[in-house]
Structures are given as structure tokens and as C-alpha cells.
C-alpha positions as CSV (number, residue, x, y, z in Angstrom):
1,M,29.1,-132.6,-9.0
2,T,28.1,-129.5,-10.9
3,S,24.8,-127.9,-10.6
4,E,23.4,-125.3,-13.0
5,V,21.7,-122.3,-11.6
6,E,18.9,-120.8,-13.7
7,I,18.9,-117.1,-13.5
8,A,15.4,-115.6,-13.6
9,L,15.2,-112.8,-16.2
10,P,13.1,-109.7,-15.4
11,I,11.3,-110.0,-18.7
12,Y,11.3,-112.8,-21.3
13,F,12.4,-112.2,-24.9
14,S,10.6,-114.9,-26.9
15,D,12.3,-116.9,-29.6
16,S,9.7,-115.6,-32.1
17,A,10.6,-112.0,-31.2
18,A,14.3,-112.7,-31.3
19,N,14.1,-114.4,-34.7
20,R,12.1,-111.4,-36.1
21,V,14.7,-109.0,-34.7
22,K,17.5,-111.0,-36.2
23,A,15.8,-110.9,-39.7
24,L,15.2,-107.1,-39.4
25,I,18.8,-106.5,-38.4
26,A,20.0,-108.6,-41.4
27,E,17.7,-106.5,-43.7
28,E,19.2,-103.3,-42.3
29,N,22.7,-104.8,-42.4
30,N,23.5,-103.2,-39.0
31,P,24.5,-105.8,-36.3
32,S,24.6,-102.9,-33.7
33,L,20.8,-102.6,-33.6
34,K,18.9,-103.7,-30.6
35,L,15.2,-103.9,-30.0
36,R,14.1,-101.4,-27.4
37,V,10.8,-101.8,-25.6
38,Y,9.5,-99.0,-23.5
39,V,6.4,-97.8,-21.7
40,T,4.9,-94.3,-22.1
41,G,2.0,-92.5,-20.6
42,G,-1.1,-92.3,-22.8
43,G,-3.3,-94.7,-24.8
44,C,-6.9,-95.5,-23.9
45,S,-5.9,-97.5,-20.8
46,G,-3.3,-95.1,-19.3
47,F,0.1,-96.6,-20.5
48,S,1.3,-97.6,-24.0
49,Y,4.0,-100.0,-25.1
50,G,6.5,-98.8,-27.7
51,F,9.2,-100.6,-29.8
52,T,12.1,-99.1,-31.6
53,F,15.5,-100.2,-32.9
54,D,18.4,-98.5,-31.2
55,E,22.1,-98.7,-31.6
56,K,22.8,-97.1,-28.2
57,T,22.4,-98.5,-24.8
58,N,22.4,-96.6,-21.5
59,D,24.4,-97.7,-18.5
60,D,21.2,-98.4,-16.6
61,D,19.4,-100.4,-19.4
62,T,18.6,-104.0,-18.8
63,L,19.9,-106.1,-21.7
64,I,18.4,-109.5,-22.5
65,E,19.9,-111.6,-25.3
66,N,18.3,-114.4,-27.3
67,S,19.6,-116.0,-30.4
68,G,22.4,-113.5,-30.8
69,V,20.2,-110.4,-30.6
70,T,19.5,-108.0,-27.8
71,L,16.4,-106.5,-26.2
72,S,17.0,-103.4,-24.2
73,V,14.7,-101.9,-21.5
74,D,15.2,-98.7,-19.6
75,P,14.7,-98.9,-15.8
76,M,11.5,-96.8,-15.7
77,S,9.8,-99.0,-18.2
78,L,11.1,-102.2,-16.7
79,Q,9.2,-101.7,-13.5
80,Y,6.0,-102.0,-15.5
81,L,7.2,-105.0,-17.5
82,V,8.7,-107.3,-14.9
83,G,7.5,-110.9,-15.4
84,G,6.2,-110.1,-18.9
85,T,7.1,-111.4,-22.3
86,V,8.1,-109.6,-25.4
87,D,6.8,-111.6,-28.3
88,F,6.2,-111.3,-32.1
89,I,3.1,-112.5,-33.8
90,D,2.3,-112.9,-37.5
91,N,-1.3,-113.9,-38.3
92,L,-4.3,-112.8,-40.3
93,E,-4.6,-109.6,-38.2
94,G,-1.0,-108.6,-39.2
95,S,2.5,-108.8,-37.8
96,R,3.7,-107.0,-34.7
97,F,5.7,-107.1,-31.6
98,L,3.6,-107.2,-28.4
99,V,4.0,-107.5,-24.7
100,N,2.2,-110.1,-22.6
101,N,2.1,-108.3,-19.3
102,P,0.9,-110.1,-16.1
103,N,1.0,-106.7,-14.3
104,A,-1.7,-105.1,-16.5
105,T,-5.0,-105.0,-14.8
106,A,-6.8,-103.8,-17.9
107,T,-5.9,-103.6,-21.6
108,C,-7.5,-102.1,-24.7
109,G,-8.6,-103.8,-27.9
110,C,-5.5,-102.8,-29.8
111,G,-3.2,-104.6,-27.3
112,S,-0.7,-101.8,-27.0
113,S,-2.4,-99.9,-24.2
114,F,-2.7,-101.1,-20.5
115,S,-3.3,-100.0,-17.0
116,I,-1.8,-101.1,-13.7
């Protein structure tokens, strides 16, 4: 009898975000690119989320794969993002990557700034 063990990921990389990353990588014609999410100080609520495409990974980065593409997070940022979701939305307000973060005690109207 074989049982499957589900490994809990520190942060969830949504299908919507992964599909958008896949499309952007195809446009750039660079399969080495990974979406990097990070947290910096600043913004109207104390911390801000940032997203960039990066070819490099550091030894201590957390890498999460979905649909053949990779999300990378540095350890300093990961501590603020554990349990969250990196998502992509495309609606009347525009298209953007975002983080749904259960650790945030307050957020601002722009959705890219938060406090813990």
C-alpha cells in the first residue's frame, strides 16, 4: 500500500501567476528566467512587495515550481511571506502580480504595501 505525502510549501505559487510567468518567459525567449518576489522596507504601511525576473538563484533561495516555471524567494523576504500566495490578476483595474499575505496586519489601497 502506497501513501502519498503532501509537502506543505512555505508560499503558494498560483496557477494564474505561473501561467503569466510562462507567457512572459516565452515572450523574452529566455527559459532561464524565474519570477523573484521580495519584501523591502518602505511604502505607506512599512513594507513593500516587489517582483522581478531573474536568471540567477542564490544557494539560500527557496524555489517553488508550478507548470514548469519557478518562483524564487530570498530567506529574509520568505519570513514575511510564509503561508501567503503569489497570484496574478487581470481585470478592469489592470494586470499585476500580487501577494495575498495572511501575516499582514494592515495593507494600503495599492495592495503592494503592508505591515506586520
